[in-house]
Jmol script that loads the backbone (N, CA, C; Angstrom):
load data "model"
ATOM      1  N   MET A   1      -3.148 -14.423   9.812  1.00  0.00           N
ATOM      2  CA  MET A   1      -2.246 -14.524   8.690  1.00  0.00           C
ATOM      3  C   MET A   1      -2.484 -13.341   7.748  1.00  0.00           C
ATOM      4  N   ILE A   2      -1.423 -12.680   7.381  1.00  0.00           N
ATOM      5  CA  ILE A   2      -1.480 -11.521   6.490  1.00  0.00           C
ATOM      6  C   ILE A   2      -1.399 -11.984   5.035  1.00  0.00           C
ATOM      7  N   SER A   3      -2.167 -11.315   4.180  1.00  0.00           N
ATOM      8  CA  SER A   3      -2.039 -11.517   2.741  1.00  0.00           C
ATOM      9  C   SER A   3      -1.981 -10.148   2.075  1.00  0.00           C
ATOM     10  N   LEU A   4      -1.404 -10.113   0.899  1.00  0.00           N
ATOM     11  CA  LEU A   4      -1.286  -8.866   0.140  1.00  0.00           C
ATOM     12  C   LEU A   4      -2.054  -8.997  -1.166  1.00  0.00           C
ATOM     13  N   GLU A   5      -2.814  -7.965  -1.488  1.00  0.00           N
ATOM     14  CA  GLU A   5      -3.570  -7.917  -2.737  1.00  0.00           C
ATOM     15  C   GLU A   5      -3.068  -6.708  -3.527  1.00  0.00           C
ATOM     16  N   LYS A   6      -2.459  -6.967  -4.669  1.00  0.00           N
ATOM     17  CA  LYS A   6      -1.906  -5.884  -5.489  1.00  0.00           C
ATOM     18  C   LYS A   6      -3.015  -4.907  -5.876  1.00  0.00           C
ATOM     19  N   ILE A   7      -2.725  -3.625  -5.731  1.00  0.00           N
ATOM     20  CA  ILE A   7      -3.704  -2.601  -6.091  1.00  0.00           C
ATOM     21  C   ILE A   7      -3.801  -2.522  -7.608  1.00  0.00           C
ATOM     22  N   ASP A   8      -5.034  -2.626  -8.098  1.00  0.00           N
ATOM     23  CA  ASP A   8      -5.305  -2.508  -9.530  1.00  0.00           C
ATOM     24  C   ASP A   8      -6.637  -1.776  -9.692  1.00  0.00           C
ATOM     25  N   ASN A   9      -7.141  -1.722 -10.905  1.00  0.00           N
ATOM     26  CA  ASN A   9      -8.387  -0.986 -11.145  1.00  0.00           C
ATOM     27  C   ASN A   9      -9.583  -1.569 -10.393  1.00  0.00           C
ATOM     28  N   ARG A  10      -9.557  -2.865 -10.113  1.00  0.00           N
ATOM     29  CA  ARG A  10     -10.679  -3.507  -9.419  1.00  0.00           C
ATOM     30  C   ARG A  10     -10.787  -3.092  -7.959  1.00  0.00           C
ATOM     31  N   ASN A  11      -9.656  -2.824  -7.312  1.00  0.00           N
ATOM     32  CA  ASN A  11      -9.689  -2.507  -5.877  1.00  0.00           C
ATOM     33  C   ASN A  11      -9.149  -1.110  -5.561  1.00  0.00           C
ATOM     34  N   LEU A  12      -9.037  -0.274  -6.590  1.00  0.00           N
ATOM     35  CA  LEU A  12      -8.508   1.083  -6.394  1.00  0.00           C
ATOM     36  C   LEU A  12      -9.346   1.879  -5.395  1.00  0.00           C
ATOM     37  N   ASP A  13     -10.668   1.779  -5.476  1.00  0.00           N
ATOM     38  CA  ASP A  13     -11.521   2.526  -4.533  1.00  0.00           C
ATOM     39  C   ASP A  13     -11.262   2.093  -3.093  1.00  0.00           C
ATOM     40  N   GLU A  14     -11.063   0.797  -2.875  1.00  0.00           N
ATOM     41  CA  GLU A  14     -10.770   0.302  -1.532  1.00  0.00           C
ATOM     42  C   GLU A  14      -9.420   0.833  -1.052  1.00  0.00           C
ATOM     43  N   ALA A  15      -8.437   0.854  -1.941  1.00  0.00           N
ATOM     44  CA  ALA A  15      -7.122   1.390  -1.583  1.00  0.00           C
ATOM     45  C   ALA A  15      -7.222   2.873  -1.225  1.00  0.00           C
ATOM     46  N   LEU A  16      -8.005   3.619  -1.970  1.00  0.00           N
ATOM     47  CA  LEU A  16      -8.168   5.046  -1.687  1.00  0.00           C
ATOM     48  C   LEU A  16      -8.924   5.274  -0.378  1.00  0.00           C
ATOM     49  N   ARG A  17      -9.874   4.403  -0.073  1.00  0.00           N
ATOM     50  CA  ARG A  17     -10.597   4.494   1.203  1.00  0.00           C
ATOM     51  C   ARG A  17      -9.625   4.291   2.365  1.00  0.00           C
ATOM     52  N   LEU A  18      -8.790   3.260   2.261  1.00  0.00           N
ATOM     53  CA  LEU A  18      -7.788   3.005   3.293  1.00  0.00           C
ATOM     54  C   LEU A  18      -6.810   4.165   3.407  1.00  0.00           C
ATOM     55  N   ASN A  19      -6.355   4.658   2.252  1.00  0.00           N
ATOM     56  CA  ASN A  19      -5.418   5.780   2.233  1.00  0.00           C
ATOM     57  C   ASN A  19      -5.993   6.994   2.953  1.00  0.00           C
ATOM     58  N   ALA A  20      -7.260   7.296   2.725  1.00  0.00           N
ATOM     59  CA  ALA A  20      -7.892   8.465   3.343  1.00  0.00           C
ATOM     60  C   ALA A  20      -7.957   8.335   4.867  1.00  0.00           C
ATOM     61  N   ILE A  21      -8.120   7.120   5.363  1.00  0.00           N
ATOM     62  CA  ILE A  21      -8.182   6.905   6.806  1.00  0.00           C
ATOM     63  C   ILE A  21      -6.783   6.918   7.420  1.00  0.00           C
ATOM     64  N   ILE A  22      -5.851   6.219   6.776  1.00  0.00           N
ATOM     65  CA  ILE A  22      -4.509   6.067   7.332  1.00  0.00           C
ATOM     66  C   ILE A  22      -3.672   7.329   7.169  1.00  0.00           C
ATOM     67  N   PHE A  23      -3.776   7.966   6.015  1.00  0.00           N
ATOM     68  CA  PHE A  23      -3.014   9.184   5.712  1.00  0.00           C
ATOM     69  C   PHE A  23      -3.986  10.300   5.307  1.00  0.00           C
ATOM     70  N   PRO A  24      -4.768  10.844   6.238  1.00  0.00           N
ATOM     71  CA  PRO A  24      -5.807  11.811   5.867  1.00  0.00           C
ATOM     72  C   PRO A  24      -5.294  13.084   5.201  1.00  0.00           C
ATOM     73  N   LYS A  25      -4.040  13.422   5.383  1.00  0.00           N
ATOM     74  CA  LYS A  25      -3.499  14.650   4.781  1.00  0.00           C
ATOM     75  C   LYS A  25      -2.841  14.401   3.425  1.00  0.00           C
ATOM     76  N   TYR A  26      -2.718  13.144   3.028  1.00  0.00           N
ATOM     77  CA  TYR A  26      -2.004  12.814   1.792  1.00  0.00           C
ATOM     78  C   TYR A  26      -2.811  11.835   0.950  1.00  0.00           C
ATOM     79  N   CYS A  27      -2.834  12.063  -0.342  1.00  0.00           N
ATOM     80  CA  CYS A  27      -3.551  11.169  -1.252  1.00  0.00           C
ATOM     81  C   CYS A  27      -2.549  10.493  -2.184  1.00  0.00           C
ATOM     82  N   ALA A  28      -2.601   9.179  -2.219  1.00  0.00           N
ATOM     83  CA  ALA A  28      -1.673   8.404  -3.046  1.00  0.00           C
ATOM     84  C   ALA A  28      -2.275   8.033  -4.396  1.00  0.00           C
ATOM     85  N   LYS A  29      -3.407   8.621  -4.751  1.00  0.00           N
ATOM     86  CA  LYS A  29      -4.104   8.221  -5.984  1.00  0.00           C
ATOM     87  C   LYS A  29      -3.193   8.250  -7.197  1.00  0.00           C
ATOM     88  N   ASN A  30      -2.451   9.337  -7.384  1.00  0.00           N
ATOM     89  CA  ASN A  30      -1.564   9.421  -8.550  1.00  0.00           C
ATOM     90  C   ASN A  30      -0.489   8.346  -8.511  1.00  0.00           C
ATOM     91  N   ASN A  31       0.045   8.062  -7.321  1.00  0.00           N
ATOM     92  CA  ASN A  31       1.034   6.996  -7.181  1.00  0.00           C
ATOM     93  C   ASN A  31       0.435   5.650  -7.588  1.00  0.00           C
ATOM     94  N   TYR A  32      -0.776   5.368  -7.093  1.00  0.00           N
ATOM     95  CA  TYR A  32      -1.441   4.107  -7.412  1.00  0.00           C
ATOM     96  C   TYR A  32      -1.708   4.003  -8.913  1.00  0.00           C
ATOM     97  N   LEU A  33      -2.223   5.081  -9.506  1.00  0.00           N
ATOM     98  CA  LEU A  33      -2.539   5.050 -10.937  1.00  0.00           C
ATOM     99  C   LEU A  33      -1.288   4.857 -11.792  1.00  0.00           C
ATOM    100  N   GLU A  34      -0.209   5.549 -11.456  1.00  0.00           N
ATOM    101  CA  GLU A  34       1.035   5.381 -12.212  1.00  0.00           C
ATOM    102  C   GLU A  34       1.544   3.950 -12.103  1.00  0.00           C
ATOM    103  N   SER A  35       1.386   3.342 -10.949  1.00  0.00           N
ATOM    104  CA  SER A  35       1.796   1.951 -10.765  1.00  0.00           C
ATOM    105  C   SER A  35       0.923   1.010 -11.600  1.00  0.00           C
ATOM    106  N   ILE A  36      -0.389   1.201 -11.531  1.00  0.00           N
ATOM    107  CA  ILE A  36      -1.324   0.374 -12.295  1.00  0.00           C
ATOM    108  C   ILE A  36      -1.046   0.476 -13.792  1.00  0.00           C
ATOM    109  N   GLU A  37      -0.745   1.677 -14.257  1.00  0.00           N
ATOM    110  CA  GLU A  37      -0.498   1.917 -15.682  1.00  0.00           C
ATOM    111  C   GLU A  37       0.920   1.548 -16.110  1.00  0.00           C
ATOM    112  N   GLY A  38       1.748   1.112 -15.177  1.00  0.00           N
ATOM    113  CA  GLY A  38       3.115   0.715 -15.506  1.00  0.00           C
ATOM    114  C   GLY A  38       4.048   1.870 -15.794  1.00  0.00           C
ATOM    115  N   LYS A  39       3.716   3.054 -15.306  1.00  0.00           N
ATOM    116  CA  LYS A  39       4.539   4.240 -15.555  1.00  0.00           C
ATOM    117  C   LYS A  39       5.709   4.366 -14.580  1.00  0.00           C
ATOM    118  N   THR A  40       5.711   3.563 -13.521  1.00  0.00           N
ATOM    119  CA  THR A  40       6.792   3.599 -12.538  1.00  0.00           C
ATOM    120  C   THR A  40       7.182   2.177 -12.165  1.00  0.00           C
ATOM    121  N   ASN A  41       8.238   2.065 -11.402  1.00  0.00           N
ATOM    122  CA  ASN A  41       8.652   0.769 -10.865  1.00  0.00           C
ATOM    123  C   ASN A  41       8.005   0.513  -9.508  1.00  0.00           C
ATOM    124  N   SER A  42       7.072   1.340  -9.117  1.00  0.00           N
ATOM    125  CA  SER A  42       6.399   1.199  -7.830  1.00  0.00           C
ATOM    126  C   SER A  42       5.312   0.132  -7.898  1.00  0.00           C
ATOM    127  N   VAL A  43       5.123  -0.554  -6.784  1.00  0.00           N
ATOM    128  CA  VAL A  43       4.051  -1.543  -6.659  1.00  0.00           C
ATOM    129  C   VAL A  43       3.404  -1.333  -5.296  1.00  0.00           C
ATOM    130  N   PHE A  44       2.085  -1.371  -5.259  1.00  0.00           N
ATOM    131  CA  PHE A  44       1.344  -1.132  -4.022  1.00  0.00           C
ATOM    132  C   PHE A  44       0.367  -2.263  -3.765  1.00  0.00           C
ATOM    133  N   TRP A  45       0.131  -2.542  -2.474  1.00  0.00           N
ATOM    134  CA  TRP A  45      -0.765  -3.618  -2.085  1.00  0.00           C
ATOM    135  C   TRP A  45      -1.711  -3.172  -0.991  1.00  0.00           C
ATOM    136  N   ILE A  46      -2.869  -3.820  -0.947  1.00  0.00           N
ATOM    137  CA  ILE A  46      -3.762  -3.733   0.198  1.00  0.00           C
ATOM    138  C   ILE A  46      -3.360  -4.872   1.119  1.00  0.00           C
ATOM    139  N   VAL A  47      -3.180  -4.557   2.391  1.00  0.00           N
ATOM    140  CA  VAL A  47      -2.832  -5.572   3.387  1.00  0.00           C
ATOM    141  C   VAL A  47      -4.140  -6.122   3.955  1.00  0.00           C
ATOM    142  N   LYS A  48      -4.248  -7.441   4.000  1.00  0.00           N
ATOM    143  CA  LYS A  48      -5.472  -8.074   4.476  1.00  0.00           C
ATOM    144  C   LYS A  48      -5.164  -9.059   5.601  1.00  0.00           C
ATOM    145  N   SER A  49      -6.122  -9.192   6.489  1.00  0.00           N
ATOM    146  CA  SER A  49      -6.069 -10.198   7.545  1.00  0.00           C
ATOM    147  C   SER A  49      -7.410 -10.910   7.542  1.00  0.00           C
ATOM    148  N   GLU A  50      -7.381 -12.202   7.290  1.00  0.00           N
ATOM    149  CA  GLU A  50      -8.605 -12.999   7.220  1.00  0.00           C
ATOM    150  C   GLU A  50      -9.605 -12.402   6.239  1.00  0.00           C
ATOM    151  N   GLY A  51      -9.094 -11.894   5.103  1.00  0.00           N
ATOM    152  CA  GLY A  51      -9.936 -11.337   4.053  1.00  0.00           C
ATOM    153  C   GLY A  51     -10.392  -9.909   4.261  1.00  0.00           C
ATOM    154  N   ARG A  52     -10.074  -9.326   5.400  1.00  0.00           N
ATOM    155  CA  ARG A  52     -10.478  -7.951   5.720  1.00  0.00           C
ATOM    156  C   ARG A  52      -9.333  -6.998   5.462  1.00  0.00           C
ATOM    157  N   SER A  53      -9.623  -5.905   4.760  1.00  0.00           N
ATOM    158  CA  SER A  53      -8.612  -4.890   4.473  1.00  0.00           C
ATOM    159  C   SER A  53      -8.232  -4.168   5.754  1.00  0.00           C
ATOM    160  N   ILE A  54      -6.917  -4.171   6.054  1.00  0.00           N
ATOM    161  CA  ILE A  54      -6.467  -3.532   7.294  1.00  0.00           C
ATOM    162  C   ILE A  54      -5.366  -2.496   7.079  1.00  0.00           C
ATOM    163  N   GLY A  55      -4.815  -2.424   5.852  1.00  0.00           N
ATOM    164  CA  GLY A  55      -3.735  -1.475   5.629  1.00  0.00           C
ATOM    165  C   GLY A  55      -3.314  -1.410   4.174  1.00  0.00           C
ATOM    166  N   ILE A  56      -2.289  -0.614   3.934  1.00  0.00           N
ATOM    167  CA  ILE A  56      -1.716  -0.469   2.595  1.00  0.00           C
ATOM    168  C   ILE A  56      -0.196  -0.434   2.720  1.00  0.00           C
ATOM    169  N   CYS A  57       0.468  -0.852   1.666  1.00  0.00           N
ATOM    170  CA  CYS A  57       1.924  -0.760   1.632  1.00  0.00           C
ATOM    171  C   CYS A  57       2.382  -0.730   0.185  1.00  0.00           C
ATOM    172  N   GLY A  58       3.602  -0.312  -0.010  1.00  0.00           N
ATOM    173  CA  GLY A  58       4.147  -0.258  -1.355  1.00  0.00           C
ATOM    174  C   GLY A  58       5.660  -0.318  -1.338  1.00  0.00           C
ATOM    175  N   ILE A  59       6.203  -0.613  -2.484  1.00  0.00           N
ATOM    176  CA  ILE A  59       7.651  -0.609  -2.687  1.00  0.00           C
ATOM    177  C   ILE A  59       7.928   0.218  -3.930  1.00  0.00           C
ATOM    178  N   TYR A  60       8.937   1.067  -3.839  1.00  0.00           N
ATOM    179  CA  TYR A  60       9.306   1.852  -5.020  1.00  0.00           C
ATOM    180  C   TYR A  60      10.815   1.873  -5.185  1.00  0.00           C
ATOM    181  N   VAL A  61      11.222   2.149  -6.419  1.00  0.00           N
ATOM    182  CA  VAL A  61      12.632   2.235  -6.781  1.00  0.00           C
ATOM    183  C   VAL A  61      12.859   3.592  -7.432  1.00  0.00           C
ATOM    184  N   LEU A  62      13.911   4.279  -7.006  1.00  0.00           N
ATOM    185  CA  LEU A  62      14.252   5.565  -7.614  1.00  0.00           C
ATOM    186  C   LEU A  62      15.129   5.331  -8.839  1.00  0.00           C
ATOM    187  N   PRO A  63      14.869   6.048  -9.929  1.00  0.00           N
ATOM    188  CA  PRO A  63      15.676   5.862 -11.139  1.00  0.00           C
ATOM    189  C   PRO A  63      17.174   6.076 -10.923  1.00  0.00           C
ATOM    190  N   ILE A  64      17.539   6.954  -9.980  1.00  0.00           N
ATOM    191  CA  ILE A  64      18.959   7.221  -9.757  1.00  0.00           C
ATOM    192  C   ILE A  64      19.646   6.115  -8.952  1.00  0.00           C
ATOM    193  N   ASP A  65      18.850   5.209  -8.351  1.00  0.00           N
ATOM    194  CA  ASP A  65      19.414   4.125  -7.548  1.00  0.00           C
ATOM    195  C   ASP A  65      18.584   2.851  -7.746  1.00  0.00           C
ATOM    196  N   PRO A  66      18.615   2.270  -8.945  1.00  0.00           N
ATOM    197  CA  PRO A  66      17.748   1.132  -9.245  1.00  0.00           C
ATOM    198  C   PRO A  66      18.070  -0.144  -8.468  1.00  0.00           C
ATOM    199  N   GLN A  67      19.168  -0.171  -7.750  1.00  0.00           N
ATOM    200  CA  GLN A  67      19.527  -1.355  -6.963  1.00  0.00           C
ATOM    201  C   GLN A  67      18.891  -1.357  -5.568  1.00  0.00           C
ATOM    202  N   THR A  68      18.217  -0.257  -5.211  1.00  0.00           N
ATOM    203  CA  THR A  68      17.656  -0.122  -3.875  1.00  0.00           C
ATOM    204  C   THR A  68      16.144   0.024  -3.958  1.00  0.00           C
ATOM    205  N   ALA A  69      15.428  -0.747  -3.161  1.00  0.00           N
ATOM    206  CA  ALA A  69      13.974  -0.627  -3.071  1.00  0.00           C
ATOM    207  C   ALA A  69      13.621   0.049  -1.753  1.00  0.00           C
ATOM    208  N   TRP A  70      12.561   0.843  -1.785  1.00  0.00           N
ATOM    209  CA  TRP A  70      12.126   1.605  -0.621  1.00  0.00           C
ATOM    210  C   TRP A  70      10.690   1.232  -0.267  1.00  0.00           C
ATOM    211  N   LEU A  71      10.408   1.177   1.006  1.00  0.00           N
ATOM    212  CA  LEU A  71       9.060   0.940   1.484  1.00  0.00           C
ATOM    213  C   LEU A  71       8.325   2.269   1.481  1.00  0.00           C
ATOM    214  N   GLY A  72       7.131   2.299   0.894  1.00  0.00           N
ATOM    215  CA  GLY A  72       6.386   3.541   0.832  1.00  0.00           C
ATOM    216  C   GLY A  72       4.894   3.332   1.053  1.00  0.00           C
ATOM    217  N   TRP A  73       4.202   4.372   1.514  1.00  0.00           N
ATOM    218  CA  TRP A  73       2.775   4.322   1.781  1.00  0.00           C
ATOM    219  C   TRP A  73       2.452   3.095   2.618  1.00  0.00           C
ATOM    220  N   PHE A  74       3.114   2.953   3.745  1.00  0.00           N
ATOM    221  CA  PHE A  74       2.927   1.809   4.621  1.00  0.00           C
ATOM    222  C   PHE A  74       2.149   2.243   5.860  1.00  0.00           C
ATOM    223  N   GLY A  75       1.018   1.622   6.106  1.00  0.00           N
ATOM    224  CA  GLY A  75       0.256   1.957   7.298  1.00  0.00           C
ATOM    225  C   GLY A  75      -0.902   1.008   7.511  1.00  0.00           C
ATOM    226  N   MET A  76      -1.349   0.942   8.752  1.00  0.00           N
ATOM    227  CA  MET A  76      -2.476   0.101   9.146  1.00  0.00           C
ATOM    228  C   MET A  76      -3.612   0.989   9.648  1.00  0.00           C
ATOM    229  N   LEU A  77      -4.839   0.489   9.542  1.00  0.00           N
ATOM    230  CA  LEU A  77      -5.980   1.204  10.091  1.00  0.00           C
ATOM    231  C   LEU A  77      -5.766   1.402  11.594  1.00  0.00           C
ATOM    232  N   PRO A  78      -6.261   2.500  12.153  1.00  0.00           N
ATOM    233  CA  PRO A  78      -6.042   2.762  13.574  1.00  0.00           C
ATOM    234  C   PRO A  78      -6.430   1.595  14.482  1.00  0.00           C
ATOM    235  N   GLU A  79      -7.536   0.943  14.187  1.00  0.00           N
ATOM    236  CA  GLU A  79      -7.986  -0.154  15.051  1.00  0.00           C
ATOM    237  C   GLU A  79      -7.143  -1.429  14.892  1.00  0.00           C
ATOM    238  N   ASP A  80      -6.288  -1.461  13.880  1.00  0.00           N
ATOM    239  CA  ASP A  80      -5.452  -2.633  13.645  1.00  0.00           C
ATOM    240  C   ASP A  80      -3.974  -2.383  13.940  1.00  0.00           C
ATOM    241  N   ARG A  81      -3.668  -1.261  14.533  1.00  0.00           N
ATOM    242  CA  ARG A  81      -2.284  -0.961  14.912  1.00  0.00           C
ATOM    243  C   ARG A  81      -1.939  -1.661  16.225  1.00  0.00           C
ATOM    244  N   ARG A  82      -0.647  -1.887  16.417  1.00  0.00           N
ATOM    245  CA  ARG A  82      -0.118  -2.495  17.646  1.00  0.00           C
ATOM    246  C   ARG A  82      -0.585  -3.933  17.840  1.00  0.00           C
ATOM    247  N   LYS A  83      -0.847  -4.614  16.722  1.00  0.00           N
ATOM    248  CA  LYS A  83      -1.250  -6.016  16.769  1.00  0.00           C
ATOM    249  C   LYS A  83      -0.236  -6.921  16.073  1.00  0.00           C
ATOM    250  N   GLY A  84       0.890  -6.315  15.637  1.00  0.00           N
ATOM    251  CA  GLY A  84       1.931  -7.090  14.971  1.00  0.00           C
ATOM    252  C   GLY A  84       1.747  -7.253  13.473  1.00  0.00           C
ATOM    253  N   TYR A  85       0.677  -6.652  12.908  1.00  0.00           N
ATOM    254  CA  TYR A  85       0.434  -6.788  11.478  1.00  0.00           C
ATOM    255  C   TYR A  85       1.528  -6.136  10.632  1.00  0.00           C
ATOM    256  N   GLY A  86       2.022  -4.997  11.073  1.00  0.00           N
ATOM    257  CA  GLY A  86       3.078  -4.316  10.336  1.00  0.00           C
ATOM    258  C   GLY A  86       4.333  -5.159  10.269  1.00  0.00           C
ATOM    259  N   ARG A  87       4.730  -5.697  11.375  1.00  0.00           N
ATOM    260  CA  ARG A  87       5.912  -6.563  11.436  1.00  0.00           C
ATOM    261  C   ARG A  87       5.717  -7.788  10.542  1.00  0.00           C
ATOM    262  N   GLU A  88       4.529  -8.353  10.574  1.00  0.00           N
ATOM    263  CA  GLU A  88       4.235  -9.532   9.763  1.00  0.00           C
ATOM    264  C   GLU A  88       4.229  -9.200   8.268  1.00  0.00           C
ATOM    265  N   THR A  89       3.808  -7.981   7.935  1.00  0.00           N
ATOM    266  CA  THR A  89       3.728  -7.564   6.529  1.00  0.00           C
ATOM    267  C   THR A  89       5.100  -7.408   5.912  1.00  0.00           C
ATOM    268  N   ILE A  90       6.034  -6.775   6.643  1.00  0.00           N
ATOM    269  CA  ILE A  90       7.349  -6.561   6.060  1.00  0.00           C
ATOM    270  C   ILE A  90       8.232  -7.714   6.410  1.00  0.00           C
TER     271      ILE A  90
END
end "model"
wireframe off; spacefill off
backbone 0.3
color backbone group
């Protein structure tokens, strides 16, 4: 069973650890911080399975199209891919 834990100051380091593994060429730190501080309409979560962190995901809205939400920073750890977690998350 998948659960989502909203990224905040308490779990930011864990989110950044996952981000570094899943997206080694890209850092979402500024995105996460802007979300935590309420500077954007973006929201990000750590994806968990049985209490273990297995991925990250987020939803964002562009100011020019506030009626549409977009999936962003979505990914699973390499060892947890192809197990249906992504499908279950969205």
